[in-house]
C-alpha positions in Angstrom: 0.0 0.0 0.0 1.3 3.5 -0.9 2.1 5.8 2.0 -0.3 8.7 2.7 0.8 12.2 3.5 -1.5 15.1 4.4 -1.1 18.6 3.1 -0.3 21.2 5.8 -3.2 23.4 4.7 -5.7 20.7 5.3 -5.7 21.1 9.0 -6.4 24.9 8.8 -9.1 24.3 6.1 -10.9 21.8 8.5 -10.8 24.4 11.3 -12.1 27.2 9.0 -15.1 25.2 7.5 -13.7 24.8 4.0 -14.4 21.0 4.1 -17.6 19.1 4.8 -16.1 15.7 4.3 -19.4 14.0 5.0 -21.1 15.5 2.0 -18.5 17.2 -0.3 -17.4 15.3 -3.4 -13.9 13.9 -2.9 -11.9 13.2 -6.0 -8.4 12.0 -7.0 -5.9 13.9 -9.1 -3.0 12.1 -10.7 0.5 13.7 -11.1 4.0 12.6 -11.9 5.4 15.7 -10.2 6.0 15.4 -6.4 3.5 17.4 -4.4 4.9 19.3 -1.5 3.3 19.7 2.0 2.9 23.4 1.4 0.5 22.9 -1.6 -3.0 23.9 -0.8 -5.3 23.7 -3.9 -5.5 21.7 -7.0 -4.1 24.4 -9.2 -0.8 24.0 -7.3 -0.3 20.6 -9.0 0.7 19.5 -12.5 -1.9 17.0 -13.4 -1.7 14.4 -16.1 -4.3 14.1 -19.0 -7.4 12.2 -18.0 -8.6 11.6 -21.6 -8.5 7.8 -21.3 -9.2 7.6 -17.5 -12.4 6.4 -15.8 -14.2 8.5 -13.2 -12.0 9.8 -10.4 -14.9 10.4 -8.0 -14.4 8.8 -4.6 -17.4 7.5 -2.7 -17.7 8.3 1.0 -18.8 5.2 3.0 -19.0 7.0 6.3 -18.1 10.2 8.1 -18.5 9.9 11.8 -17.2 10.8 15.3 -16.9 8.6 18.3 -15.3 9.6 21.6 -13.8 12.7 20.1 -12.2 11.0 17.2 -13.4 11.6 13.7 -13.1 8.9 11.0 -13.6 9.2 7.2 -14.1 5.9 5.4 -13.8 6.0 1.6 -14.7 3.2 -0.8 -11.7 1.9 -2.7 -11.5 3.4 -6.2 -10.6 1.5 -9.3 -9.1 3.6 -12.1 -9.4 2.1 -15.6 -7.6 3.1 -18.8 -10.0 2.9 -21.8 -9.2 4.0 -25.4 -5.5 4.5 -24.7 -3.0 4.8 -21.9 -3.2 6.8 -18.7 0.0 8.2 -17.2 2.7 8.1 -16.3 1.9 9.2 -12.7 3.4 8.4 -9.3 1.2 10.4 -7.0 -2.5 10.0 -6.3 -3.9 13.2 -4.6 -7.1 13.4 -2.7 -8.9 16.8 -3.0 -12.2 18.3 -2.2 -14.0 19.0 -5.5 -16.9 20.6 -3.5 -14.6 23.3 -2.0 -14.3 26.7 -3.8 -10.6 26.2 -4.7 -10.5 22.4 -4.9 -8.6 22.3 -1.6 -6.1 19.5 -1.2 -6.4 16.8 1.5 -3.4 14.5 1.1 -1.6 12.2 -1.3 -0.3 8.7 -1.8 3.2 8.1 -3.1 3.5 4.9 -5.1 7.3 5.0 -5.1 7.7 4.9 -8.9 5.8 6.1 -12.0 2.8 4.0 -13.2 1.3 3.9 -16.7 -2.0 2.2 -17.2 -2.2 0.7 -20.7 -5.5 0.4 -22.5 -7.7 -1.9 -20.4 -5.5 -2.0 -17.4 -6.7 -1.0 -13.9 -5.3 0.4 -10.7 -7.2 -0.1 -7.4 -6.6 2.7 -4.9 -7.0 1.1 -1.5 -7.9 3.7 1.2 -7.7 1.2 4.0 -10.2 0.6 6.7 -10.2 4.3 7.6 -8.9 6.8 5.0 -8.5 9.7 7.5 -8.7 10.0 11.3 -8.7 13.2 13.3 -8.3 13.0 17.0 
């Protein structure tokens, strides 16, 4: 499983009501240029072309709090190349498509570049809990 890193601005954006993770549309962006912790919005990234890529919308399974700990559970997402290749990309970035500036949440580093050839898939496994805030 790729390692997850949050963007620094995500913490402030949570505190300032930029995100409603229970109802906003979360999406993934793909890039082959390393994001930095100081990035804050989608326009800070160099995205790849999505011409041959399936939907990048992520489904929220649950958004809840228990005992002062918030948990966001996301359904795993399968990206499919159709009609041509997708990539190369190394980083899968979670962002809030429902926020005004498409604010960034965090990213997964796959360690090396990936290219999906026509018909190939990549499952993005968000784990049992994609995000926990305590």
